[in-house]
N, C-alpha and C positions, 0 to 999 in steps of 0.2 A: 693185568698185573702191573703194579706200580714200578716206574722206572727209577733206578738208583742214580745218584750223582756220578758214581764210578762208571756206569754204562754210558752216560752222556759224554763224559770226559774221554773215554776210550774211543767212542765213535769219532769225536772231533779230532783226536790225535792221529787217527788213521786216514784222514782226508789228505789229499796231495798238498793242499794249502795249510794243513795243520801239522804236517810231519815235522818232528824234531822240536816242537814248541815246548818251552819250559812249562812244567805242570803248574807251578805257582801262578804264572801268567794266565794259563788256561782256566785255572780255578777262578781267578778274578773276572775273566770274561763271562763265564757261565753265571756267576753270582750277580754280576752287574746287570746282565740281561734279565735274570730272574727278578731282581728288584725293580727293574723298569716295568716289567709286566705287572707286578704286584701293585705298584704305585700309580699305574696308568688310569685306574677306574675303581669305583667303589664296588668291588666284587661282592656278590651276595654271600659268598663263603667267608668273607672277611669282615662282615658287619658285626656279628655277635656270636659268641659260643659259650657253652657251660662246661664245667668240669668239677669233679669231686676230688677233694684233698683229704685223704684218710690220715688221721693223726694217730699216734701211738701212745699207749699208756705208760705212765711212770713205772719203773721197776725198782722195788725197794725191799725185796724178800731176802732175809738173812742179814749177815753183818760182814764187814771187811776189815782186814788188817793192813795197815799202811805204815811205812817207815819214813820219818822226816828226812827230806833230801833225796828220796828215791822215787822213781816213777812206777815201780812195780807194786801191784796189790794182789792180795789173796782173799777169796771169799769163803765164808762158812755158811752152809745152808743155802747157797746161791745156785742159780741155774742160768748163768750168762749164756748168751747166744751170739753167733756171728753177726746177726742182724743189728746188734747193738753197737757195732763199730761205727764211729762217726758221731754218736750221740754225746751228750754232755754228762758229766759225773760231778756230784757234789756230796760231801760228807755232811751229815745232819749237824746243824748248829754252826756251820761255817758259811761264809758268803761266796768265796771264790769257787769257780767251776773249772773243769778240765775236759779236754777231749778224751773220749773213752775208746780203747781198742781191745777187742776180745782176744783172749788167748785160749781159754778153756772155760768150762762151766764154773770153775772156781778160781780162775786167775785172769788178770787183765793188766794193761799198762795205761798210764796217763800220758798226755802230750807234753808234760813237763814235770819236774820234780814236785813231790807233795810238799806244800808250804806249811802244813800244820805240824803239831807234835805227833810223835809215834803213837799209833792206835792199835790195840789188839783186837777189839770187837766194836767197831763204830757202825752206827746206822748210816745209810747212804741213799741216794736217788740217782738212777740213770734215766735221763729224760731227753726229749727232743722238742725244741721250740722254734727251729728254723726248717722250713720245708721248701723244696724246689717246686716250681710251677711248670705247667706244660711248656714245651719248647716254643710254641707259637704265640705265647701271651704277649700282648702289646699293652694296651691300657686296661686296667682293672676297673670294672664298673661297681661291683659290690661283692662282698663275701658274707655268707650267712651260715648259721648253724643249721645243719640239715634237719634236726629234730624240732627245735624251738622256732626256727625261721628267724631268729634274732640276728640283726645285722651287726657285724663287727665294725667298729669305728677305726678309720685310718689315722695313724699317727706317724710322725717322723722318727728317725733313729735318735735325733737330738732330744725329742720329747721323752722317749723311753729312757734315755741315759740320765736325764734330769730326774725323772720320776722314780726309777729303780735301776740304778747303774749296774748292780750286780745281778739283776733278774732273779730275785729270791722268792718272788710270789708265785704260788701255784693256784690253780683253780679253773673256773669256767672261762674260756677265752672271751675277751671283750674288745680287744684291739688287734690290729695287724699293722706291720710296718714293712714296706717294700725294701728289699736289699738285693745284693747279688754277690756271688762268690768270685774268686779270682779268675775263673774261666769265662765270666760274663753271663752265667746262667741266672735267670731271674728267680729270686726266692722271696719269701715273706717270713718275718718273725712273728710268732703268735704270742700274745701276752694277755693275762697271766699264762704261765706254762701249763699246757694241757695235762691233766692227771689221768684221764680215762681215754680209751680208744673210741673216738667218734669221728664224724666226718664234717667237713665244711664244703659248701657249694660256692663256687665262685663264677661270676659272669665277667667276660672280658672281650675286648676287641682283638681278634687274631691278627698276626702279622706273618709274613713269610720271612723266616730267619735266614741269614746267610748260612750256607751249607759248607761243611769242612770235611766230614767223614765220607769216604767213598760208598759206604754201605747205606747212607741215609737216602731215603726216597724223596722224590720231588712231589709236591702236592698234586693229587690226581686230577684236579680241575684245570691245571695248567696244560696248555697244548704243547706237547713235546715238539711238534712240527714247527710251531711258532718260535719256541725257544731256540731250536737248532738253527733256524734261519737267521736269528739275531747273532748267534755265535759265529756262523759262517761269515756274516757281514764284518764282524770284528777281525776274523782271520784274514779275509781278503784285504781289509784296510791295513793290517799289519804287513802284508806282502806288497803294499802300495799298488794293488790292482783296483783302481778307482771304479772302473765300469762294473766289475763283478761285485764290489762292495756295495755300490748303489743299487744294483739289481737285487741282491740279497736283503738289503735294508728295505726296499719297497715290498718285497715278499713278507718280511717280518711285520711291517705295518699293516699289510692286507690281512694277514692271519690274526693279528692282534685285534683288528676291527671286527673280524668274524667272532672272536672270543667275546667281545663286548656285546654284539648282537645276541649271541646265544645266552649270555648271562642276563641280558635285559629281558629276553623272552621267558627265561626261567622265573624272574621276579614277578612277571605278569601272571604266569601260570600258577605260581605258588606265592601268593601275597605274604610278605613278612609281617608278623605281629610285632607291634612295638613293645619294648620292654616296659616293665611295671613302673620304672622311674619316670617314663614319659606319659603314662596314663593315670597315675595316681590322682592327679588334680581333677580328672574327669569323674573318677569314682566319687571323690569328695563332693563335687557339684551335684551328681546324681543323688547321693544320699541326702544332701541338704534339701534338694528340690522335693524329694519324696516326703521328707519331714514337713515341709511347708504345705504340701498338698493335703497331708493328713490333718494338719492343724486347721486349714481352711474348711475341710469337709466337716470336722467336728463343730466348728463355729456355725456353719450353715444348718447343721442338724439341730443345734440348740435353739436357733432362731425359729 
């Protein structure tokens, strides 16, 4: 069973040399040692990973009534759902978009007052073009459409702003742009705005993110014994017990070396396959070589 951040912190706070320690300070100690382990070696679990990003379809069934200067809206023939909260809203024929909040199947609010003229029965779209990625995403290698296998091209936010500042184009996704929200969660903006519910596959280099919530679990491949030895070394150092701090640090380094040996053996037992981006050139050479061999064989047969 995976160990939670809260369990590690509780154990450390109950040690004689950890009693009464400020939790913010203890959080920092745990996370610092966790990052030290993660960055110590090219762990096989952190080389490459894949994930699916499910996109949602545009919702545009029915019409809406809006009042100029008001953020409240009413739907006719609509079936809004709570899942739509946080998506974007746009009235047909207008460029500006708003944050959408669900109230009921036929009512909603916008994140600011409606800027257009009063409408009794306007067309609209509720859409989503920004998606959160997995918590352990580091470097993104590629993003592909799961059905067509077509790769999306990476663009900057500046490029998107110059190309389509209002983001009014809908259609099959062709570009993505990394971004993040105010809490630091990694996200990507998809452009053009997806109209149908489909999936994107993305390949990335995982990282061990800093943990803040007590309910979050530690990566299962990390030795809790090793991590705890590092935390104890920090606690003894805080108490100015140099001998015990050094002893715990030596144990931390020993257990870390054991983790490296175990991971190295795992790599030998289960050889990692290189990603397509590293082997595409080989396939090209093999295809070209086969074509040359067929041509030579044809020439010799003719002779």
